[in-house]
PLY file of the C-alpha trace (Angstrom):
ply
format ascii 1.0
element vertex 583
property float x
property float y
property float z
element edge 582
property int vertex1
property int vertex2
end_header
20.62 -20.10 5.40
18.50 -18.69 2.57
17.23 -15.24 2.56
13.86 -14.60 4.34
11.65 -11.71 3.37
11.76 -8.88 5.85
8.01 -9.03 6.58
8.25 -12.83 7.51
11.41 -12.14 9.51
9.59 -9.47 11.52
6.27 -11.30 11.89
5.10 -10.93 15.51
5.36 -14.05 17.70
3.67 -12.58 20.80
0.45 -10.66 21.29
2.37 -7.55 22.51
4.27 -7.40 19.22
1.16 -6.88 17.12
0.85 -3.28 16.08
-2.30 -1.21 16.55
-4.71 -4.08 17.39
-4.96 -3.60 21.19
-8.68 -4.21 21.26
-8.20 -7.71 19.83
-5.07 -8.45 21.78
-6.64 -7.52 25.10
-9.65 -9.82 24.56
-7.77 -12.82 23.25
-5.09 -12.60 25.97
-7.75 -12.53 28.71
-9.61 -15.51 27.05
-6.45 -17.63 27.05
-5.54 -16.64 30.61
-8.94 -17.61 31.93
-9.45 -20.55 29.80
-12.56 -19.09 28.09
-11.72 -20.33 24.61
-14.46 -20.03 22.05
-14.96 -22.79 19.43
-14.88 -20.34 16.42
-13.28 -16.99 15.82
-13.65 -14.66 12.81
-10.88 -12.19 12.08
-11.89 -9.42 9.66
-9.97 -6.54 8.15
-8.00 -5.20 5.21
-4.74 -6.85 3.99
-1.59 -6.59 6.13
-3.29 -5.75 9.45
-2.28 -8.96 11.28
-5.28 -11.40 10.88
-3.28 -14.58 10.02
-0.45 -13.54 12.43
-2.94 -13.15 15.23
-4.46 -16.54 14.40
-1.02 -18.22 14.57
-0.16 -16.57 17.92
-3.60 -17.67 19.26
-3.01 -21.26 18.10
0.20 -21.43 20.04
-1.21 -19.59 23.03
-4.02 -22.15 23.61
-1.64 -25.08 23.08
1.47 -23.75 24.89
2.87 -25.90 27.76
4.19 -22.79 29.61
1.97 -19.79 28.80
2.86 -16.37 30.34
0.01 -14.01 30.89
-1.81 -15.41 27.90
1.23 -15.26 25.63
2.88 -18.40 24.22
6.38 -19.11 25.46
7.59 -20.06 21.95
10.17 -22.35 23.61
8.22 -25.45 24.48
8.03 -28.43 22.11
4.52 -27.60 20.89
5.30 -23.95 20.23
8.41 -24.85 18.31
6.54 -27.30 16.07
3.81 -24.86 15.39
6.39 -22.16 14.50
8.09 -24.61 12.16
4.75 -25.61 10.59
5.19 -29.27 11.46
2.52 -29.69 14.04
-0.15 -31.98 12.80
-2.74 -30.55 15.21
-2.60 -27.06 13.79
-3.66 -26.84 10.18
-3.62 -23.62 8.09
-5.91 -23.97 5.09
-6.14 -21.63 2.11
-9.87 -21.39 1.20
-9.04 -19.94 -2.18
-7.67 -23.30 -3.42
-9.65 -25.53 -1.05
-13.12 -24.19 -1.50
-15.13 -27.25 -2.50
-17.56 -29.41 -0.54
-15.06 -32.28 -0.55
-12.46 -30.22 1.18
-14.93 -29.28 3.95
-16.06 -32.89 4.15
-12.49 -34.08 4.86
-12.26 -31.45 7.67
-15.52 -32.69 9.18
-14.31 -36.24 9.03
-10.97 -35.34 10.80
-12.28 -33.24 13.70
-13.62 -36.23 15.52
-10.05 -37.44 16.30
-8.24 -36.20 19.36
-5.10 -34.14 18.91
-1.81 -36.06 19.15
0.42 -33.62 21.11
-1.31 -30.30 21.45
-4.27 -29.63 23.72
-6.57 -28.63 20.98
-6.89 -29.03 17.25
-6.84 -25.69 15.46
-8.02 -25.01 11.99
-6.97 -21.79 10.51
-9.02 -21.09 7.34
-7.61 -18.10 5.47
-9.70 -16.14 2.94
-12.73 -17.99 4.10
-15.00 -15.89 1.92
-13.64 -17.89 -1.05
-15.58 -21.01 -0.02
-18.48 -22.04 -2.21
-22.07 -21.90 -0.94
-22.08 -25.71 -0.79
-18.88 -25.73 1.32
-20.38 -23.13 3.71
-23.43 -25.27 4.18
-21.33 -28.37 4.75
-19.34 -26.42 7.44
-22.37 -25.12 9.38
-23.04 -28.06 11.61
-19.38 -28.69 12.47
-18.71 -24.99 13.08
-21.68 -24.75 15.41
-21.05 -27.86 17.55
-17.43 -29.01 17.11
-15.85 -31.41 19.49
-14.37 -29.84 22.62
-10.86 -30.25 21.45
-11.37 -28.26 18.17
-11.05 -24.48 17.53
-11.76 -22.83 14.20
-10.12 -19.49 13.36
-11.57 -17.93 10.10
-9.81 -14.95 8.46
-11.20 -12.78 5.67
-10.83 -9.41 4.03
-14.47 -9.47 2.88
-16.82 -10.46 5.74
-19.86 -9.20 3.83
-19.54 -12.23 1.56
-20.01 -14.68 4.40
-23.46 -16.04 5.10
-25.24 -14.85 8.17
-25.36 -18.44 9.44
-21.58 -18.48 9.56
-21.21 -14.99 11.12
-23.62 -15.93 13.98
-21.59 -18.93 14.87
-18.29 -17.07 15.42
-16.84 -14.40 17.74
-16.00 -11.67 15.34
-12.99 -9.33 15.67
-12.50 -6.43 13.26
-8.88 -5.42 12.64
-8.23 -1.68 12.11
-6.08 -0.06 9.49
-2.69 0.71 11.09
-2.10 4.49 11.51
0.74 6.19 9.67
2.45 7.10 12.95
2.59 3.51 14.14
3.87 2.28 10.77
6.61 4.92 10.81
7.70 3.93 14.33
7.81 0.24 13.39
9.74 0.98 10.15
12.33 3.05 12.16
12.61 0.06 14.54
13.27 -2.34 11.68
15.68 -0.11 9.90
17.69 0.55 13.08
17.93 -3.14 13.73
19.41 -3.65 10.26
21.76 -0.74 10.54
19.88 1.21 7.88
19.38 5.01 8.05
15.75 5.78 7.17
14.89 9.48 6.52
11.75 10.83 8.19
10.20 11.92 4.93
10.95 8.54 3.37
9.24 6.66 6.24
6.23 8.88 6.03
6.00 8.26 2.22
6.21 4.46 2.77
3.54 4.69 5.38
1.21 6.79 3.08
1.66 4.36 0.17
0.98 1.28 2.37
-2.56 2.53 2.98
-2.72 1.12 6.61
-1.17 -2.32 5.77
1.93 -3.08 7.76
2.96 -5.90 5.49
2.94 -3.60 2.44
5.04 -1.04 4.30
7.66 -3.63 5.37
7.81 -5.09 1.87
8.44 -1.67 0.37
11.12 -1.06 2.93
12.71 -4.32 2.04
12.76 -3.32 -1.61
14.34 0.04 -0.74
17.11 -1.67 1.31
17.90 -3.79 -1.80
19.18 -0.55 -3.48
22.19 -0.68 -1.13
24.06 2.24 0.38
22.89 1.88 3.99
20.68 4.96 3.68
17.09 5.36 2.36
16.02 8.81 1.23
12.78 10.29 -0.07
13.81 10.02 -3.74
14.86 6.32 -3.20
11.37 5.50 -2.16
9.89 7.35 -5.19
12.11 5.54 -7.63
11.34 2.10 -6.14
7.60 2.68 -5.94
7.47 3.98 -9.51
5.83 7.30 -8.81
6.86 10.81 -9.79
8.64 13.13 -7.40
7.01 16.12 -5.69
8.66 18.71 -8.02
7.21 17.07 -11.09
3.78 16.81 -9.50
3.71 20.39 -8.27
4.75 21.67 -11.74
2.08 19.49 -13.31
-0.61 20.86 -11.00
0.57 24.46 -11.96
0.17 23.63 -15.67
-3.42 22.47 -14.98
-4.14 25.65 -12.97
-2.63 27.82 -15.61
-4.37 25.79 -18.34
-1.10 25.26 -20.18
-2.20 22.45 -22.48
1.17 22.23 -24.38
3.13 21.80 -21.08
0.60 19.21 -19.84
1.00 17.07 -22.89
4.70 17.36 -22.77
4.71 16.17 -19.10
2.50 13.29 -19.99
5.07 12.23 -22.72
7.73 12.29 -20.06
5.56 10.31 -17.74
4.94 7.56 -20.30
8.47 7.44 -21.54
9.76 7.05 -18.00
7.53 3.92 -17.62
5.37 5.41 -14.82
2.05 3.80 -14.22
-0.73 6.11 -15.41
-3.41 4.68 -13.11
-1.16 5.33 -10.20
-0.37 8.86 -11.41
-4.06 9.64 -11.68
-4.58 8.37 -8.14
-1.87 10.74 -7.02
-3.56 13.58 -8.90
-6.76 12.91 -6.92
-4.86 12.84 -3.65
-3.03 16.09 -4.51
-6.28 17.90 -5.23
-7.76 16.47 -2.13
-4.87 18.07 -0.16
-5.51 21.37 -2.09
-9.14 21.15 -0.92
-8.05 20.72 2.68
-5.75 23.68 2.36
-8.49 25.73 0.93
-11.22 24.62 3.40
-9.09 25.05 6.51
-7.49 28.34 5.27
-4.03 26.79 5.48
-4.45 25.26 8.88
-3.92 21.69 7.68
-0.36 20.78 8.73
-1.68 17.69 10.61
-4.02 16.68 7.82
-1.74 16.70 4.70
1.12 14.31 5.01
3.66 15.72 2.64
7.10 17.38 3.20
7.01 20.91 4.49
8.28 22.48 1.29
5.50 20.74 -0.77
2.87 21.83 1.74
3.81 25.45 1.37
3.52 25.11 -2.46
0.02 23.56 -2.02
-1.08 26.43 0.16
-0.04 28.97 -2.51
-1.82 26.91 -5.23
-5.01 26.63 -3.11
-5.19 30.49 -2.92
-5.35 30.69 -6.75
-8.33 28.43 -7.22
-11.85 28.25 -5.82
-13.16 25.36 -3.71
-15.83 24.55 -6.32
-13.10 24.22 -8.99
-11.13 21.81 -6.80
-14.19 19.65 -6.14
-14.96 19.65 -9.90
-11.48 18.45 -10.77
-11.61 15.75 -8.10
-14.85 14.45 -9.53
-13.45 14.37 -13.07
-10.25 12.69 -12.08
-11.98 10.17 -9.85
-14.19 9.29 -12.80
-11.03 8.85 -14.94
-9.46 6.62 -12.28
-12.43 4.36 -12.55
-12.52 4.36 -16.29
-8.85 3.49 -16.64
-9.55 -0.05 -15.26
-11.12 -0.97 -18.63
-9.35 1.35 -20.91
-7.21 -0.14 -23.70
-5.29 3.16 -24.13
-5.01 4.86 -20.73
-2.87 7.77 -22.12
-5.56 8.98 -24.44
-8.15 9.09 -21.59
-5.69 10.97 -19.41
-4.97 13.54 -22.14
-8.61 14.06 -22.98
-9.57 14.54 -19.33
-6.84 17.00 -18.57
-7.58 19.03 -21.71
-11.27 19.08 -20.65
-10.21 20.49 -17.29
-8.28 23.29 -19.07
-11.04 24.46 -21.42
-13.72 24.66 -18.68
-16.23 22.34 -20.31
-19.33 22.07 -18.01
-20.89 18.62 -18.05
-24.37 18.31 -19.58
-25.78 17.14 -16.36
-24.27 19.91 -14.30
-26.48 21.89 -12.04
-27.33 25.54 -12.72
-25.05 26.58 -9.90
-22.11 24.74 -11.49
-22.84 26.38 -14.86
-22.90 29.84 -13.33
-19.71 29.16 -11.34
-17.99 28.09 -14.51
-19.15 31.25 -16.23
-17.87 33.41 -13.42
-14.52 31.64 -13.56
-14.22 32.29 -17.29
-15.31 35.90 -16.84
-12.73 36.48 -14.05
-9.99 35.05 -16.22
-10.98 36.98 -19.28
-11.23 33.73 -21.17
-14.50 34.27 -22.94
-15.69 35.04 -26.44
-17.49 38.23 -27.50
-20.38 38.17 -29.89
-18.88 36.63 -32.98
-19.57 37.83 -36.53
-21.12 35.04 -38.61
-19.53 34.03 -41.85
-20.57 36.23 -44.80
-21.80 39.85 -44.81
-23.35 40.87 -41.39
-25.34 43.88 -40.53
-24.28 46.73 -38.28
-25.72 45.15 -35.12
-24.31 41.65 -35.86
-27.43 40.27 -37.47
-27.15 37.97 -40.52
-29.05 39.26 -43.56
-29.61 35.75 -44.80
-31.44 34.98 -41.58
-33.79 37.94 -42.17
-34.31 37.00 -45.87
-35.20 33.41 -44.97
-37.54 34.61 -42.23
-39.24 37.22 -44.52
-40.24 34.51 -46.93
-42.60 33.06 -44.23
-44.40 35.59 -42.17
-45.23 33.01 -39.53
-41.69 31.84 -38.99
-40.06 33.13 -35.80
-37.69 35.92 -36.52
-34.63 36.74 -34.40
-34.18 33.28 -32.79
-31.26 33.61 -30.42
-27.91 31.94 -31.15
-25.18 32.44 -28.64
-22.57 31.64 -31.20
-23.84 34.06 -33.95
-25.61 36.70 -31.95
-29.08 37.94 -32.87
-30.22 38.95 -36.28
-31.85 42.01 -37.85
-32.46 43.35 -41.35
-29.11 44.77 -42.53
-30.91 47.24 -44.89
-33.06 48.91 -42.15
-31.60 48.43 -38.70
-33.83 49.37 -35.82
-32.40 51.80 -33.41
-31.63 50.35 -30.07
-33.01 52.24 -27.11
-30.39 53.02 -24.50
-33.03 54.21 -22.03
-34.65 51.96 -19.38
-37.03 49.45 -21.00
-39.94 50.75 -18.88
-40.88 53.98 -17.10
-42.95 53.55 -13.90
-46.20 55.36 -14.01
-47.73 57.20 -10.98
-50.60 55.57 -9.19
-52.89 58.27 -10.49
-51.99 57.83 -14.16
-55.04 56.80 -16.14
-53.04 54.48 -18.37
-51.77 52.54 -15.33
-55.24 51.97 -13.92
-57.04 48.93 -15.17
-60.69 48.30 -14.32
-61.81 44.82 -13.16
-65.12 43.04 -12.58
-64.69 43.46 -8.85
-64.48 47.21 -9.32
-60.94 47.17 -7.77
-58.25 49.15 -9.47
-54.82 47.90 -10.55
-51.92 50.21 -10.22
-48.90 49.00 -12.22
-45.93 50.25 -14.21
-46.93 50.69 -17.78
-44.56 49.37 -20.39
-43.82 52.62 -22.29
-41.95 50.85 -25.12
-44.97 48.72 -26.08
-46.11 50.94 -29.11
-42.60 50.66 -30.58
-42.70 46.89 -30.17
-46.00 46.82 -31.99
-44.57 49.06 -34.75
-41.49 46.81 -35.00
-43.62 43.70 -35.50
-45.76 45.46 -38.16
-42.61 46.81 -40.10
-41.13 43.18 -40.16
-44.27 41.80 -41.73
-45.53 39.92 -38.65
-49.16 41.04 -39.24
-50.59 37.91 -37.68
-49.11 38.34 -34.25
-49.61 42.14 -34.66
-53.36 41.72 -35.08
-53.48 39.42 -31.98
-51.91 42.17 -29.85
-53.99 45.14 -30.96
-56.18 45.26 -27.88
-53.64 43.96 -25.46
-52.31 46.07 -22.60
-48.65 45.60 -21.55
-47.43 46.23 -18.00
-44.11 45.66 -16.26
-44.30 42.80 -13.69
-40.67 43.23 -12.70
-37.46 44.35 -14.31
-37.16 41.11 -16.34
-40.92 40.34 -17.08
-43.58 41.92 -19.20
-47.21 40.97 -18.61
-49.75 41.03 -21.39
-53.32 41.53 -20.14
-56.22 39.94 -22.08
-59.93 40.38 -21.38
-62.39 37.50 -21.09
-63.51 38.03 -24.73
-59.97 37.63 -25.85
-59.42 34.21 -24.16
-58.96 32.52 -27.54
-56.49 35.14 -28.65
-54.55 34.63 -25.40
-54.22 30.90 -26.15
-52.82 31.70 -29.55
-50.30 34.30 -28.29
-49.15 31.91 -25.55
-47.66 29.58 -28.16
-43.94 29.30 -27.83
-43.18 30.57 -31.29
-45.32 33.75 -30.77
-43.75 34.44 -27.34
-40.31 34.18 -28.91
-41.22 36.71 -31.56
-42.43 39.16 -28.97
-39.39 38.67 -26.75
-37.01 39.05 -29.56
-38.74 42.33 -30.59
-38.45 43.62 -26.96
-34.78 42.69 -26.96
-34.25 44.56 -30.28
-36.04 47.70 -29.30
-35.02 48.03 -25.56
-31.65 46.18 -25.61
-32.86 44.27 -22.54
-33.91 40.68 -22.54
-37.26 40.14 -21.00
-39.73 37.26 -20.56
-43.34 37.67 -21.64
-46.27 36.21 -19.68
-49.97 36.21 -20.79
-52.47 37.08 -17.96
-56.20 37.45 -17.55
-57.10 41.11 -16.99
-60.17 40.23 -14.83
-58.13 38.04 -12.45
-55.22 40.41 -12.26
-56.60 42.95 -9.73
-53.79 43.46 -7.25
-50.74 45.60 -7.50
-47.93 43.39 -8.73
-45.27 43.00 -6.04
-41.96 41.57 -6.90
-41.82 38.21 -5.23
-38.82 36.90 -3.41
-36.63 35.13 -5.95
-36.30 31.36 -5.72
-32.89 29.78 -5.88
-33.22 29.06 -9.62
-34.44 32.61 -10.28
-31.47 33.97 -8.42
-29.11 31.98 -10.47
-30.76 33.21 -13.63
-30.46 36.73 -12.45
-26.82 36.09 -11.70
-26.30 34.63 -15.08
-27.89 37.67 -16.82
-25.75 39.99 -14.86
-22.64 38.14 -15.92
-23.70 38.24 -19.52
-24.31 41.96 -19.41
-20.99 42.47 -17.78
-19.20 40.44 -20.50
-21.15 41.97 -23.31
-22.61 38.58 -24.19
-26.08 37.60 -25.55
-27.71 35.20 -23.14
-30.63 32.92 -23.89
-32.47 31.31 -21.11
-34.00 28.11 -22.60
-35.85 27.02 -19.39
-35.78 28.90 -16.16
0 1
1 2
2 3
3 4
4 5
5 6
6 7
7 8
8 9
9 10
10 11
11 12
12 13
13 14
14 15
15 16
16 17
17 18
18 19
19 20
20 21
21 22
22 23
23 24
24 25
25 26
26 27
27 28
28 29
29 30
30 31
31 32
32 33
33 34
34 35
35 36
36 37
37 38
38 39
39 40
40 41
41 42
42 43
43 44
44 45
45 46
46 47
47 48
48 49
49 50
50 51
51 52
52 53
53 54
54 55
55 56
56 57
57 58
58 59
59 60
60 61
61 62
62 63
63 64
64 65
65 66
66 67
67 68
68 69
69 70
70 71
71 72
72 73
73 74
74 75
75 76
76 77
77 78
78 79
79 80
80 81
81 82
82 83
83 84
84 85
85 86
86 87
87 88
88 89
89 90
90 91
91 92
92 93
93 94
94 95
95 96
96 97
97 98
98 99
99 100
100 101
101 102
102 103
103 104
104 105
105 106
106 107
107 108
108 109
109 110
110 111
111 112
112 113
113 114
114 115
115 116
116 117
117 118
118 119
119 120
120 121
121 122
122 123
123 124
124 125
125 126
126 127
127 128
128 129
129 130
130 131
131 132
132 133
133 134
134 135
135 136
136 137
137 138
138 139
139 140
140 141
141 142
142 143
143 144
144 145
145 146
146 147
147 148
148 149
149 150
150 151
151 152
152 153
153 154
154 155
155 156
156 157
157 158
158 159
159 160
160 161
161 162
162 163
163 164
164 165
165 166
166 167
167 168
168 169
169 170
170 171
171 172
172 173
173 174
174 175
175 176
176 177
177 178
178 179
179 180
180 181
181 182
182 183
183 184
184 185
185 186
186 187
187 188
188 189
189 190
190 191
191 192
192 193
193 194
194 195
195 196
196 197
197 198
198 199
199 200
200 201
201 202
202 203
203 204
204 205
205 206
206 207
207 208
208 209
209 210
210 211
211 212
212 213
213 214
214 215
215 216
216 217
217 218
218 219
219 220
220 221
221 222
222 223
223 224
224 225
225 226
226 227
227 228
228 229
229 230
230 231
231 232
232 233
233 234
234 235
235 236
236 237
237 238
238 239
239 240
240 241
241 242
242 243
243 244
244 245
245 246
246 247
247 248
248 249
249 250
250 251
251 252
252 253
253 254
254 255
255 256
256 257
257 258
258 259
259 260
260 261
261 262
262 263
263 264
264 265
265 266
266 267
267 268
268 269
269 270
270 271
271 272
272 273
273 274
274 275
275 276
276 277
277 278
278 279
279 280
280 281
281 282
282 283
283 284
284 285
285 286
286 287
287 288
288 289
289 290
290 291
291 292
292 293
293 294
294 295
295 296
296 297
297 298
298 299
299 300
300 301
301 302
302 303
303 304
304 305
305 306
306 307
307 308
308 309
309 310
310 311
311 312
312 313
313 314
314 315
315 316
316 317
317 318
318 319
319 320
320 321
321 322
322 323
323 324
324 325
325 326
326 327
327 328
328 329
329 330
330 331
331 332
332 333
333 334
334 335
335 336
336 337
337 338
338 339
339 340
340 341
341 342
342 343
343 344
344 345
345 346
346 347
347 348
348 349
349 350
350 351
351 352
352 353
353 354
354 355
355 356
356 357
357 358
358 359
359 360
360 361
361 362
362 363
363 364
364 365
365 366
366 367
367 368
368 369
369 370
370 371
371 372
372 373
373 374
374 375
375 376
376 377
377 378
378 379
379 380
380 381
381 382
382 383
383 384
384 385
385 386
386 387
387 388
388 389
389 390
390 391
391 392
392 393
393 394
394 395
395 396
396 397
397 398
398 399
399 400
400 401
401 402
402 403
403 404
404 405
405 406
406 407
407 408
408 409
409 410
410 411
411 412
412 413
413 414
414 415
415 416
416 417
417 418
418 419
419 420
420 421
421 422
422 423
423 424
424 425
425 426
426 427
427 428
428 429
429 430
430 431
431 432
432 433
433 434
434 435
435 436
436 437
437 438
438 439
439 440
440 441
441 442
442 443
443 444
444 445
445 446
446 447
447 448
448 449
449 450
450 451
451 452
452 453
453 454
454 455
455 456
456 457
457 458
458 459
459 460
460 461
461 462
462 463
463 464
464 465
465 466
466 467
467 468
468 469
469 470
470 471
471 472
472 473
473 474
474 475
475 476
476 477
477 478
478 479
479 480
480 481
481 482
482 483
483 484
484 485
485 486
486 487
487 488
488 489
489 490
490 491
491 492
492 493
493 494
494 495
495 496
496 497
497 498
498 499
499 500
500 501
501 502
502 503
503 504
504 505
505 506
506 507
507 508
508 509
509 510
510 511
511 512
512 513
513 514
514 515
515 516
516 517
517 518
518 519
519 520
520 521
521 522
522 523
523 524
524 525
525 526
526 527
527 528
528 529
529 530
530 531
531 532
532 533
533 534
534 535
535 536
536 537
537 538
538 539
539 540
540 541
541 542
542 543
543 544
544 545
545 546
546 547
547 548
548 549
549 550
550 551
551 552
552 553
553 554
554 555
555 556
556 557
557 558
558 559
559 560
560 561
561 562
562 563
563 564
564 565
565 566
566 567
567 568
568 569
569 570
570 571
571 572
572 573
573 574
574 575
575 576
576 577
577 578
578 579
579 580
580 581
581 582
């Protein structure tokens, strides 16, 4: 006798043999026992969960000459013919290759004839979602009111592709994915029957790779048995499945966490030369980081959630302690996007290398939120992997300013001086550097100080902190040749709104001047001058003196403002120059 594939040999022949589909078995067995046979059934579910097998068992059960508690006897003449596939009253049709209107028309013409031996004619239409729209329409009337001796059993993995008119005419049963525990028990049973020793870790790996499909699990077991030896170990399953072992994967993750790009590229070379599938490897990386996330989120209490050997789980717990939860989520997102992109990539290796290098150099995506950017900055600061203010090429001044920048700006008195550049630092005139003030940028004035009391039209007084450094700011603008903006600010009063904001008060008569000063280029000049004199980056706001009659109280920071403050604190800590483009 020729060899029969293991999944065919172990295909269930009774309802009770079907694994993990008790909700379907119970209903169908009761229907057969009581004679409440519907005219159309629809079996839905992922591959390898028993849809076609259940349809075959049901076809025998409703035609069996000696049924037992709803199960077929599999011994009578009708059962044997159906098992052998020679019964003319039970037809199994593949809708993928018989999806036209003509194929459905032939079925419609045949159903009017009575069965020859069996009690009922049974039409099993597999992958029914592959039928064309015309074929579905041709099947509607027959499916709704077939002759009493006809039963339709439709099976599909994609029920959402079926028209609602078909779904409403069938009794629908959804088949569940089979749990790993049930797959492991069934694999142990099959291996024991064949005299094969199956390691526990090997059985769990097969169950995990089958993704809830029993047929996939049995097929992989069959392939492992073909290796010979009578014993199947964990490494045997790895070699047959074409995936890397746990030691390689753990070392690879360590290289990513340590940002060892050279080691990562070397491991990718080994991966490619060994003929491993890159798409499968990326999927394993996503799963590995998912396990790290569970270890991190549960604080190590994840033994029942992560299905890996105990030694590997301990390594995962240690790795999870060295990385933040946000970093794990970021890596999962990037690798998941890579997994999708590999489907259309002509050179998967290049995409893999680029993505992993990107993960090592902490590139924050352009569409990342402010929180993600601050988190990335914190991670770089904690690791010490950040750049100090870099000297630009050519001769630079004592404070890191480029003299060429000053010369270019001096040629045009209206051009904004000291525009911030995070790569080059800020610029000043190398010939006459301005002394940086180490003191606080403002000194709070007492409530009785005349300079801190501003009159208003409503005769109310305003008590505020006067910006003591403002005269030096004005002098700096004048010394740099910025006479235009200097003239605008002659009658302006500067107060401190909070530790990061300076308010410029304009009277009603100076409304036009306020409009001019409010231009972006003028505000940048003032803010750069404040930064140069005080050493503290502050924002400038133009206010109406008459409307500003209450004591400024520092409002509760919004979420974005808190992130900005956090970023400024990190920049000060690292000695970096930070420019906030848009708060």
